[in-house]
Backbone as JSON Lines, residues from 0, in Angstrom:
{"i":0,"aa":"X","n":[1.16,-1.08,0.15],"ca":[-0.21,-0.26,0.06],"c":[0.77,1.04,0.32]}
{"i":1,"aa":"X","n":[1.55,0.94,1.06],"ca":[2.88,2.44,0.86],"c":[3.49,2.69,-0.52]}
{"i":2,"aa":"X","n":[3.91,1.23,-1.18],"ca":[4.84,1.25,-2.33],"c":[4.13,2.1,-3.63]}
{"i":3,"aa":"X","n":[2.13,1.99,-3.33],"ca":[1.18,2.65,-4.48],"c":[1.31,3.96,-4.16]}
{"i":4,"aa":"X","n":[1.24,4.03,-2.94],"ca":[1.3,5.93,-2.7],"c":[2.22,6.34,-3.17]}
{"i":5,"aa":"X","n":[3.57,5.78,-2.39],"ca":[4.98,6.6,-3.0],"c":[4.65,6.69,-4.78]}
{"i":6,"aa":"X","n":[4.55,5.8,-5.29],"ca":[3.95,5.41,-6.77],"c":[3.56,6.48,-7.12]}
{"i":7,"aa":"X","n":[2.24,7.03,-6.72],"ca":[1.35,7.89,-6.6],"c":[1.96,9.26,-6.96]}
{"i":8,"aa":"X","n":[2.69,9.42,-5.61],"ca":[2.94,10.6,-5.41],"c":[4.35,11.28,-6.61]}
{"i":9,"aa":"X","n":[5.08,10.08,-6.78],"ca":[6.08,10.46,-7.53],"c":[5.42,10.34,-9.2]}
{"i":10,"aa":"X","n":[4.32,10.06,-9.35],"ca":[3.79,9.91,-10.44],"c":[3.47,11.13,-10.63]}
{"i":11,"aa":"X","n":[1.95,11.85,-9.9],"ca":[1.6,13.45,-9.6],"c":[2.95,14.26,-9.87]}
{"i":12,"aa":"X","n":[3.76,13.9,-9.09],"ca":[4.74,14.87,-9.01],"c":[5.74,15.25,-10.63]}
{"i":13,"aa":"X","n":[6.02,13.88,-10.99],"ca":[6.51,14.16,-12.84],"c":[5.51,14.97,-13.6]}
{"i":14,"aa":"X","n":[4.03,14.56,-13.2],"ca":[2.8,14.98,-14.04],"c":[2.89,16.68,-13.99]}
{"i":15,"aa":"X","n":[2.87,16.86,-12.5],"ca":[2.89,18.27,-12.01],"c":[4.39,18.85,-12.96]}
{"i":16,"aa":"X","n":[5.42,18.82,-13.14],"ca":[6.26,19.33,-13.6],"c":[6.53,19.28,-14.86]}
{"i":17,"aa":"X","n":[5.59,18.6,-15.49],"ca":[5.44,18.55,-16.95],"c":[4.65,19.63,-17.7]}
{"i":18,"aa":"X","n":[3.49,19.63,-16.58],"ca":[2.59,21.26,-16.8],"c":[2.87,22.05,-16.25]}
{"i":19,"aa":"X","n":[3.91,22.07,-15.53],"ca":[4.29,23.76,-15.07],"c":[3.22,23.9,-13.99]}
{"i":20,"aa":"X","n":[2.66,22.94,-12.93],"ca":[1.72,23.14,-11.57],"c":[3.01,23.62,-10.84]}
{"i":21,"aa":"X","n":[2.63,24.0,-10.21],"ca":[3.7,24.65,-8.48],"c":[3.21,24.29,-7.62]}
{"i":22,"aa":"X","n":[3.15,23.39,-6.72],"ca":[2.39,22.74,-5.55],"c":[2.91,23.29,-4.41]}
{"i":23,"aa":"X","n":[2.17,24.06,-3.43],"ca":[3.39,24.52,-2.52],"c":[4.02,23.5,-1.35]}
{"i":24,"aa":"X","n":[4.71,24.29,-0.8],"ca":[5.8,22.92,-0.56],"c":[5.1,22.51,1.05]}
{"i":25,"aa":"X","n":[4.08,23.18,1.39],"ca":[3.2,22.62,3.17],"c":[1.76,23.18,2.53]}
{"i":26,"aa":"X","n":[1.47,21.85,3.04],"ca":[-0.57,22.43,2.6],"c":[-1.14,22.04,4.02]}
{"i":27,"aa":"X","n":[-1.71,23.33,4.49],"ca":[-2.06,23.25,5.99],"c":[-3.36,22.51,5.94]}
{"i":28,"aa":"X","n":[-3.83,21.71,6.75],"ca":[-4.88,21.26,7.06],"c":[-6.12,21.4,8.36]}
{"i":29,"aa":"X","n":[-4.87,21.68,9.3],"ca":[-5.49,22.12,10.51],"c":[-6.54,21.28,10.79]}
{"i":30,"aa":"X","n":[-6.59,19.86,10.64],"ca":[-7.52,19.07,10.98],"c":[-9.1,19.31,10.82]}
{"i":31,"aa":"X","n":[-9.17,19.95,9.42],"ca":[-10.45,19.82,8.43],"c":[-10.82,18.82,8.28]}
{"i":32,"aa":"X","n":[-12.13,18.57,8.09],"ca":[-12.89,17.29,7.38],"c":[-13.32,17.84,5.78]}
{"i":33,"aa":"X","n":[-13.1,18.87,5.8],"ca":[-13.89,19.23,4.61],"c":[-12.99,20.63,4.05]}
{"i":34,"aa":"X","n":[-12.73,20.59,2.64],"ca":[-12.34,21.86,2.09],"c":[-13.01,22.2,0.5]}
{"i":35,"aa":"X","n":[-12.89,23.32,0.25],"ca":[-13.0,23.42,-1.18],"c":[-11.96,24.4,-1.9]}
{"i":36,"aa":"X","n":[-12.32,24.3,-3.22],"ca":[-11.38,25.45,-3.77],"c":[-12.46,25.44,-5.55]}
{"i":37,"aa":"X","n":[-12.03,26.8,-6.25],"ca":[-13.27,27.02,-7.55],"c":[-12.14,27.01,-8.44]}
{"i":38,"aa":"X","n":[-13.05,26.88,-9.4],"ca":[-12.18,26.96,-11.2],"c":[-13.26,27.69,-11.76]}
{"i":39,"aa":"X","n":[-13.0,29.0,-12.18],"ca":[-13.25,29.85,-13.27],"c":[-13.58,29.09,-14.32]}
{"i":40,"aa":"X","n":[-14.45,29.28,-15.32],"ca":[-14.51,28.96,-16.68],"c":[-15.24,30.0,-17.68]}
{"i":41,"aa":"X","n":[-14.8,30.35,-18.7],"ca":[-14.74,31.54,-19.56],"c":[-14.81,31.28,-20.82]}
{"i":42,"aa":"X","n":[-15.85,31.43,-21.59],"ca":[-15.52,31.36,-22.79],"c":[-16.6,32.83,-23.99]}
{"i":43,"aa":"X","n":[-15.73,33.2,-24.76],"ca":[-16.27,34.37,-26.0],"c":[-16.97,33.92,-27.19]}
{"i":44,"aa":"X","n":[-18.05,33.89,-27.96],"ca":[-18.3,33.83,-28.86],"c":[-18.26,35.49,-29.48]}
{"i":45,"aa":"X","n":[-17.92,36.05,-30.74],"ca":[-17.56,37.17,-31.37],"c":[-19.2,37.02,-31.87]}
{"i":46,"aa":"X","n":[-19.57,38.8,-32.19],"ca":[-20.76,38.46,-33.19],"c":[-20.41,38.25,-34.84]}
{"i":47,"aa":"X","n":[-21.23,37.52,-35.63],"ca":[-20.71,36.96,-36.92],"c":[-22.2,37.27,-37.85]}
{"i":48,"aa":"X","n":[-21.64,37.67,-39.33],"ca":[-22.8,37.55,-40.14],"c":[-22.37,37.01,-40.95]}
{"i":49,"aa":"X","n":[-22.78,36.33,-41.88],"ca":[-22.32,35.86,-43.24],"c":[-23.59,35.63,-44.21]}
{"i":50,"aa":"X","n":[-22.51,35.54,-45.58],"ca":[-24.04,35.87,-46.73],"c":[-23.23,35.07,-47.39]}
{"i":51,"aa":"X","n":[-24.1,34.25,-48.32],"ca":[-23.46,33.51,-49.66],"c":[-24.71,33.44,-50.49]}
{"i":52,"aa":"X","n":[-23.91,33.81,-51.61],"ca":[-25.45,33.71,-52.87],"c":[-24.99,32.64,-53.68]}
{"i":53,"aa":"X","n":[-26.15,31.41,-54.1],"ca":[-25.62,30.53,-55.11],"c":[-26.62,30.68,-56.14]}
{"i":54,"aa":"X","n":[-25.85,31.38,-57.77],"ca":[-26.92,31.23,-58.65],"c":[-27.32,29.79,-59.03]}
{"i":55,"aa":"X","n":[-28.35,29.72,-59.48],"ca":[-28.84,28.64,-60.07],"c":[-28.04,27.89,-61.29]}
{"i":56,"aa":"X","n":[-27.26,27.5,-61.4],"ca":[-26.53,27.23,-62.92],"c":[-27.58,26.81,-63.86]}
{"i":57,"aa":"X","n":[-27.43,27.48,-65.32],"ca":[-28.45,26.88,-66.27],"c":[-29.78,27.66,-66.26]}
{"i":58,"aa":"X","n":[-29.98,28.95,-65.12],"ca":[-31.26,29.67,-65.16],"c":[-30.79,31.11,-65.09]}
{"i":59,"aa":"X","n":[-30.01,31.34,-63.92],"ca":[-29.09,33.11,-63.71],"c":[-28.22,33.26,-64.85]}
{"i":60,"aa":"X","n":[-28.07,32.53,-65.27],"ca":[-26.58,32.68,-66.0],"c":[-27.32,32.61,-67.44]}
{"i":61,"aa":"X","n":[-28.32,32.11,-67.85],"ca":[-29.2,31.46,-69.62],"c":[-30.44,32.26,-69.13]}
{"i":62,"aa":"X","n":[-30.72,33.43,-69.37],"ca":[-31.98,34.07,-69.11],"c":[-32.78,34.39,-70.53]}
{"i":63,"aa":"X","n":[-33.67,33.87,-70.71],"ca":[-34.45,33.51,-72.08],"c":[-34.69,35.25,-72.41]}
{"i":64,"aa":"X","n":[-34.1,36.16,-73.09],"ca":[-34.51,37.74,-73.36],"c":[-35.13,37.56,-74.95]}
{"i":65,"aa":"X","n":[-35.47,36.15,-75.72],"ca":[-35.53,36.07,-76.93],"c":[-37.3,36.42,-77.0]}
{"i":66,"aa":"X","n":[-37.73,36.81,-76.2],"ca":[-39.13,37.2,-76.34],"c":[-40.48,36.39,-76.0]}
{"i":67,"aa":"X","n":[-41.46,36.27,-76.61],"ca":[-42.41,35.47,-75.57],"c":[-43.0,35.72,-74.75]}
{"i":68,"aa":"X","n":[-43.34,35.24,-73.63],"ca":[-44.47,35.66,-72.28],"c":[-43.57,35.95,-71.33]}
{"i":69,"aa":"X","n":[-43.93,37.2,-70.76],"ca":[-43.14,38.04,-69.46],"c":[-42.87,37.1,-68.66]}
{"i":70,"aa":"X","n":[-41.59,36.87,-67.65],"ca":[-41.21,35.5,-66.81],"c":[-41.48,36.28,-65.68]}
{"i":71,"aa":"X","n":[-42.14,35.83,-64.93],"ca":[-42.82,35.8,-63.62],"c":[-41.85,35.24,-62.3]}
{"i":72,"aa":"X","n":[-41.54,35.42,-61.06],"ca":[-40.92,34.97,-60.34],"c":[-40.21,33.15,-60.75]}
{"i":73,"aa":"X","n":[-39.42,33.66,-61.2],"ca":[-38.45,32.88,-61.93],"c":[-37.41,32.44,-60.74]}
{"i":74,"aa":"X","n":[-37.27,31.36,-60.27],"ca":[-36.26,31.0,-59.22],"c":[-34.81,31.38,-59.58]}
{"i":75,"aa":"X","n":[-34.24,32.14,-59.25],"ca":[-32.69,32.13,-60.0],"c":[-31.55,32.12,-59.25]}
{"i":76,"aa":"X","n":[-31.72,32.34,-58.1],"ca":[-30.49,31.83,-57.05],"c":[-31.23,31.28,-55.36]}
{"i":77,"aa":"X","n":[-29.97,30.96,-54.86],"ca":[-30.58,30.7,-53.09],"c":[-29.7,31.39,-52.47]}
{"i":78,"aa":"X","n":[-30.09,31.94,-51.32],"ca":[-29.28,32.73,-50.41],"c":[-29.28,31.92,-48.88]}
{"i":79,"aa":"X","n":[-28.15,31.78,-48.49],"ca":[-28.12,31.31,-47.04],"c":[-27.33,32.63,-46.46]}
{"i":80,"aa":"X","n":[-28.22,33.45,-45.36],"ca":[-28.01,34.21,-44.17],"c":[-27.48,33.38,-42.88]}
{"i":81,"aa":"X","n":[-26.58,34.02,-42.63],"ca":[-26.26,33.6,-41.13],"c":[-25.71,34.71,-39.81]}
{"i":82,"aa":"X","n":[-26.37,34.46,-38.74],"ca":[-26.37,35.38,-38.06],"c":[-26.06,35.05,-36.59]}
{"i":83,"aa":"X","n":[-25.29,35.17,-35.55],"ca":[-25.52,34.57,-34.42],"c":[-25.69,35.85,-33.68]}
{"i":84,"aa":"X","n":[-26.81,36.8,-34.01],"ca":[-26.62,37.94,-33.14],"c":[-27.86,37.95,-32.19]}
{"i":85,"aa":"X","n":[-28.09,38.59,-31.06],"ca":[-29.3,38.6,-30.38],"c":[-29.92,40.02,-30.73]}
{"i":86,"aa":"X","n":[-29.47,40.79,-31.61],"ca":[-30.18,42.13,-32.23],"c":[-30.08,41.77,-33.42]}
{"i":87,"aa":"X","n":[-30.64,43.13,-34.45],"ca":[-31.19,42.77,-35.72],"c":[-30.09,42.6,-36.42]}
{"i":88,"aa":"X","n":[-30.1,41.72,-38.16],"ca":[-29.07,42.44,-38.94],"c":[-29.72,43.04,-40.36]}
{"i":89,"aa":"X","n":[-29.14,43.72,-41.24],"ca":[-29.78,44.03,-42.82],"c":[-29.1,43.8,-43.59]}
{"i":90,"aa":"X","n":[-30.23,43.37,-44.4],"ca":[-29.4,42.67,-45.83],"c":[-29.86,44.04,-47.17]}
{"i":91,"aa":"X","n":[-28.77,44.26,-47.8],"ca":[-28.83,45.15,-48.41],"c":[-28.54,44.75,-49.92]}
{"i":92,"aa":"X","n":[-29.19,45.06,-51.2],"ca":[-28.75,44.37,-52.54],"c":[-29.1,45.66,-53.5]}
{"i":93,"aa":"X","n":[-27.95,45.61,-54.26],"ca":[-27.39,46.91,-54.87],"c":[-27.24,46.39,-56.68]}
{"i":94,"aa":"X","n":[-27.58,47.02,-57.85],"ca":[-27.47,46.54,-58.97],"c":[-26.47,47.6,-59.54]}
{"i":95,"aa":"X","n":[-25.07,46.97,-60.32],"ca":[-24.75,48.02,-60.73],"c":[-25.29,48.75,-62.0]}
{"i":96,"aa":"X","n":[-26.44,47.98,-62.39],"ca":[-26.94,48.79,-63.93],"c":[-28.37,48.86,-63.59]}
{"i":97,"aa":"X","n":[-28.46,49.65,-62.14],"ca":[-29.57,49.83,-61.9],"c":[-30.86,49.06,-61.79]}
{"i":98,"aa":"X","n":[-30.8,47.81,-61.95],"ca":[-31.93,46.97,-61.91],"c":[-32.3,46.68,-63.26]}
{"i":99,"aa":"X","n":[-31.45,46.8,-64.29],"ca":[-31.52,46.25,-65.5],"c":[-30.44,45.87,-66.29]}
{"i":100,"aa":"X","n":[-30.76,44.69,-67.2],"ca":[-29.72,43.69,-67.83],"c":[-29.46,44.83,-69.41]}
{"i":101,"aa":"X","n":[-28.16,44.84,-69.04],"ca":[-27.75,45.92,-69.78],"c":[-26.98,45.2,-71.0]}
{"i":102,"aa":"X","n":[-27.3,45.5,-72.47],"ca":[-26.37,44.95,-73.58],"c":[-25.15,45.45,-73.45]}
{"i":103,"aa":"X","n":[-23.95,44.69,-73.66],"ca":[-22.37,45.4,-73.54],"c":[-22.25,45.89,-74.66]}
{"i":104,"aa":"X","n":[-22.42,45.84,-75.65],"ca":[-22.35,46.94,-76.75],"c":[-22.9,48.49,-76.71]}
{"i":105,"aa":"X","n":[-24.11,48.36,-75.64],"ca":[-24.62,49.54,-75.46],"c":[-25.99,49.34,-76.14]}
{"i":106,"aa":"X","n":[-26.81,50.54,-75.62],"ca":[-28.3,50.92,-76.65],"c":[-29.61,50.0,-75.98]}
{"i":107,"aa":"X","n":[-29.69,48.99,-75.79],"ca":[-30.35,48.35,-75.6],"c":[-30.43,48.08,-73.63]}
{"i":108,"aa":"X","n":[-31.57,47.81,-73.31],"ca":[-31.69,47.3,-71.61],"c":[-33.16,46.79,-71.25]}
{"i":109,"aa":"X","n":[-32.72,45.67,-70.14],"ca":[-34.2,44.87,-70.27],"c":[-34.43,45.33,-68.6]}
{"i":110,"aa":"X","n":[-35.33,45.98,-67.89],"ca":[-35.44,45.9,-66.38],"c":[-35.87,44.9,-66.2]}
{"i":111,"aa":"X","n":[-36.05,44.51,-64.97],"ca":[-36.38,43.66,-64.18],"c":[-36.5,44.26,-62.91]}
{"i":112,"aa":"X","n":[-37.15,42.76,-61.71],"ca":[-37.12,42.91,-60.24],"c":[-36.52,41.31,-59.91]}
{"i":113,"aa":"X","n":[-36.13,41.81,-58.39],"ca":[-35.7,40.77,-57.54],"c":[-36.57,40.33,-56.61]}
{"i":114,"aa":"X","n":[-37.31,39.71,-56.25],"ca":[-37.99,39.12,-54.92],"c":[-37.06,38.49,-54.15]}
{"i":115,"aa":"X","n":[-36.89,38.94,-52.78],"ca":[-36.22,38.56,-51.71],"c":[-36.33,38.67,-50.5]}
{"i":116,"aa":"X","n":[-36.47,37.42,-49.68],"ca":[-36.99,38.18,-48.44],"c":[-38.25,38.81,-48.08]}
{"i":117,"aa":"X","n":[-39.35,38.64,-49.05],"ca":[-40.64,39.2,-48.94],"c":[-40.32,41.08,-49.31]}
{"i":118,"aa":"X","n":[-39.01,40.91,-50.02],"ca":[-39.95,42.6,-50.13],"c":[-38.77,42.62,-51.98]}
{"i":119,"aa":"X","n":[-39.24,43.2,-52.59],"ca":[-38.8,43.44,-53.95],"c":[-38.0,44.63,-54.8]}
{"i":120,"aa":"X","n":[-37.28,44.34,-54.73],"ca":[-35.94,45.29,-55.39],"c":[-36.03,45.51,-56.67]}
{"i":121,"aa":"X","n":[-35.93,46.82,-57.71],"ca":[-36.24,47.19,-58.64],"c":[-35.72,48.36,-58.98]}
{"i":122,"aa":"X","n":[-35.93,49.09,-60.47],"ca":[-35.45,50.68,-60.35],"c":[-36.8,51.14,-60.23]}
{"i":123,"aa":"X","n":[-37.7,50.5,-60.02],"ca":[-39.09,51.6,-59.68],"c":[-38.96,52.58,-58.23]}
{"i":124,"aa":"X","n":[-39.69,53.49,-58.31],"ca":[-39.51,54.06,-57.27],"c":[-40.12,53.54,-56.24]}
{"i":125,"aa":"X","n":[-39.72,53.58,-54.72],"ca":[-40.55,53.08,-53.54],"c":[-40.15,51.79,-53.75]}
{"i":126,"aa":"X","n":[-39.36,50.95,-54.56],"ca":[-38.79,49.65,-54.26],"c":[-37.61,49.76,-53.12]}
{"i":127,"aa":"X","n":[-37.8,48.37,-52.75],"ca":[-36.75,48.31,-51.09],"c":[-35.57,48.43,-51.77]}
{"i":128,"aa":"X","n":[-34.64,48.74,-50.6],"ca":[-33.47,48.77,-51.0],"c":[-32.65,48.17,-49.48]}
{"i":129,"aa":"X","n":[-33.33,47.69,-48.64],"ca":[-32.96,46.61,-47.51],"c":[-33.7,46.21,-46.89]}
{"i":130,"aa":"X","n":[-33.28,45.21,-46.13],"ca":[-34.24,44.48,-45.22],"c":[-33.66,44.19,-44.43]}
{"i":131,"aa":"X","n":[-34.38,44.41,-42.81],"ca":[-33.93,44.31,-41.68],"c":[-34.57,42.63,-41.08]}
{"i":132,"aa":"X","n":[-33.8,42.01,-40.55],"ca":[-34.45,40.79,-39.66],"c":[-33.72,40.8,-38.43]}
{"i":133,"aa":"X","n":[-34.25,39.88,-37.54],"ca":[-33.9,40.17,-36.2],"c":[-33.3,38.51,-35.76]}
{"i":134,"aa":"X","n":[-32.3,38.59,-34.77],"ca":[-31.94,37.51,-34.1],"c":[-31.1,37.01,-35.04]}
{"i":135,"aa":"X","n":[-30.88,35.38,-34.38],"ca":[-29.79,34.75,-34.64],"c":[-30.61,33.6,-35.49]}
{"i":136,"aa":"X","n":[-29.82,32.73,-36.74],"ca":[-30.43,31.91,-37.42],"c":[-30.02,30.41,-37.16]}
{"i":137,"aa":"X","n":[-30.47,29.56,-37.59],"ca":[-29.92,28.26,-36.91],"c":[-28.39,27.85,-37.43]}
{"i":138,"aa":"X","n":[-27.87,27.04,-36.75],"ca":[-26.7,26.98,-36.79],"c":[-25.87,27.16,-38.43]}
{"i":139,"aa":"X","n":[-26.69,26.29,-39.16],"ca":[-26.31,26.38,-40.6],"c":[-27.33,27.41,-41.75]}
{"i":140,"aa":"X","n":[-27.76,28.26,-40.55],"ca":[-28.12,29.7,-41.66],"c":[-29.26,29.4,-42.28]}
{"i":141,"aa":"X","n":[-30.09,30.77,-42.67],"ca":[-31.11,30.29,-43.25],"c":[-31.48,30.57,-44.92]}
{"i":142,"aa":"X","n":[-31.86,29.69,-45.3],"ca":[-31.98,29.64,-46.89],"c":[-33.09,30.3,-47.18]}
{"i":143,"aa":"X","n":[-32.76,31.59,-48.21],"ca":[-34.32,32.06,-48.93],"c":[-33.57,32.15,-50.54]}
{"i":144,"aa":"X","n":[-34.95,31.8,-51.43],"ca":[-35.39,32.27,-52.41],"c":[-34.66,33.28,-52.8]}
{"i":145,"aa":"X","n":[-34.52,33.44,-54.33],"ca":[-34.14,34.97,-54.54],"c":[-35.31,34.45,-56.04]}
{"i":146,"aa":"X","n":[-36.3,35.14,-56.57],"ca":[-36.87,35.4,-57.62],"c":[-36.73,36.32,-58.66]}
{"i":147,"aa":"X","n":[-36.94,36.2,-60.19],"ca":[-36.99,37.11,-61.09],"c":[-38.09,37.5,-61.86]}
{"i":148,"aa":"X","n":[-38.47,38.72,-62.03],"ca":[-39.41,38.99,-63.29],"c":[-39.14,39.49,-63.93]}
{"i":149,"aa":"X","n":[-39.26,39.83,-65.49],"ca":[-38.74,40.57,-66.55],"c":[-40.02,40.47,-67.54]}
{"i":150,"aa":"X","n":[-39.91,41.61,-68.54],"ca":[-41.04,41.21,-69.61],"c":[-40.22,41.81,-70.76]}
{"i":151,"aa":"X","n":[-40.04,40.98,-71.48],"ca":[-39.41,41.26,-73.37],"c":[-40.51,40.58,-74.17]}
{"i":152,"aa":"X","n":[-41.49,40.4,-73.75],"ca":[-42.6,40.01,-74.92],"c":[-42.68,40.64,-76.06]}
{"i":153,"aa":"X","n":[-43.1,42.35,-76.06],"ca":[-43.03,43.42,-77.21],"c":[-41.94,43.85,-77.78]}
{"i":154,"aa":"X","n":[-40.5,43.49,-77.44],"ca":[-39.36,43.94,-76.97],"c":[-38.38,42.94,-78.54]}
{"i":155,"aa":"X","n":[-37.78,44.15,-79.54],"ca":[-36.93,42.8,-80.21],"c":[-35.63,43.58,-79.84]}
{"i":156,"aa":"X","n":[-34.88,43.16,-79.15],"ca":[-33.31,43.1,-78.75],"c":[-32.12,42.97,-79.6]}
{"i":157,"aa":"X","n":[-31.39,44.24,-79.73],"ca":[-30.43,43.56,-80.41],"c":[-29.86,42.76,-79.88]}
{"i":158,"aa":"X","n":[-29.11,41.67,-80.91],"ca":[-28.02,40.39,-80.91],"c":[-27.29,41.17,-79.58]}
{"i":159,"aa":"X","n":[-26.81,40.08,-78.45],"ca":[-25.88,40.91,-77.75],"c":[-25.98,40.34,-76.36]}
{"i":160,"aa":"X","n":[-25.17,40.25,-75.85],"ca":[-25.05,39.54,-74.11],"c":[-25.15,40.78,-73.26]}
{"i":161,"aa":"X","n":[-26.65,40.34,-72.38],"ca":[-26.71,41.39,-71.32],"c":[-26.91,40.44,-70.01]}
{"i":162,"aa":"X","n":[-25.89,41.82,-69.43],"ca":[-25.53,41.35,-67.68],"c":[-26.2,42.7,-66.95]}
{"i":163,"aa":"X","n":[-25.7,41.96,-65.79],"ca":[-26.38,43.22,-64.42],"c":[-25.6,42.52,-63.33]}
{"i":164,"aa":"X","n":[-24.99,43.02,-62.43],"ca":[-24.13,42.45,-61.29],"c":[-25.51,42.74,-60.2]}
{"i":165,"aa":"X","n":[-25.7,41.63,-59.26],"ca":[-26.27,42.32,-57.82],"c":[-25.36,41.81,-56.9]}
{"i":166,"aa":"X","n":[-25.22,42.54,-55.93],"ca":[-24.41,42.59,-54.41],"c":[-25.44,42.4,-53.33]}
{"i":167,"aa":"X","n":[-25.27,41.4,-53.15],"ca":[-25.88,40.92,-51.73],"c":[-24.99,41.52,-50.19]}
{"i":168,"aa":"X","n":[-25.58,42.25,-49.58],"ca":[-24.49,43.07,-48.44],"c":[-25.23,42.48,-46.94]}
{"i":169,"aa":"X","n":[-25.24,42.09,-46.24],"ca":[-25.27,41.44,-44.92],"c":[-24.11,42.69,-43.82]}
{"i":170,"aa":"X","n":[-25.41,43.2,-42.58],"ca":[-24.52,43.77,-41.91],"c":[-25.26,43.78,-40.25]}
{"i":171,"aa":"X","n":[-24.42,44.4,-39.23],"ca":[-25.07,44.12,-38.24],"c":[-25.8,45.59,-38.42]}
{"i":172,"aa":"X","n":[-27.11,45.47,-37.52],"ca":[-27.76,47.17,-37.29],"c":[-27.33,47.55,-36.1]}
{"i":173,"aa":"X","n":[-27.02,48.72,-36.29],"ca":[-26.36,49.27,-34.88],"c":[-27.61,50.07,-34.28]}
């Protein structure tokens, strides 16, 4: 029994030295039958917001602009929003061409609107510029659809490639 105790004390001492633990040279016990100590634990999680926009391949990059019926609520992308905030966050959409697909050679444009997060973005007066949401999302974020509407039914566009770039920005609302 004494050999086991000595071996245990030696092992603890070697382990303590290896991990830099400094034991006092004497421990006063003054006949107590119970004692306690405390250990404080703490961690920190910073505010985080993130947004990932994924265009539907074969849809967003292959829009039918050759006429026919108006296009309404065509799903063109999915957006994953992530927030761990207690408060609000804002998502803003901006268009390089003021909500129009512009021909690269110039001249023609196709006005369009996007629907996202129960708001509509377009070049129209009174259209949304941002949407504010509250609180945290699930661990993997919140998935929202982006749909597009445009009308080229009575239009004869020049042969060209028509483009626009929409930027989705997520930020903490102060």
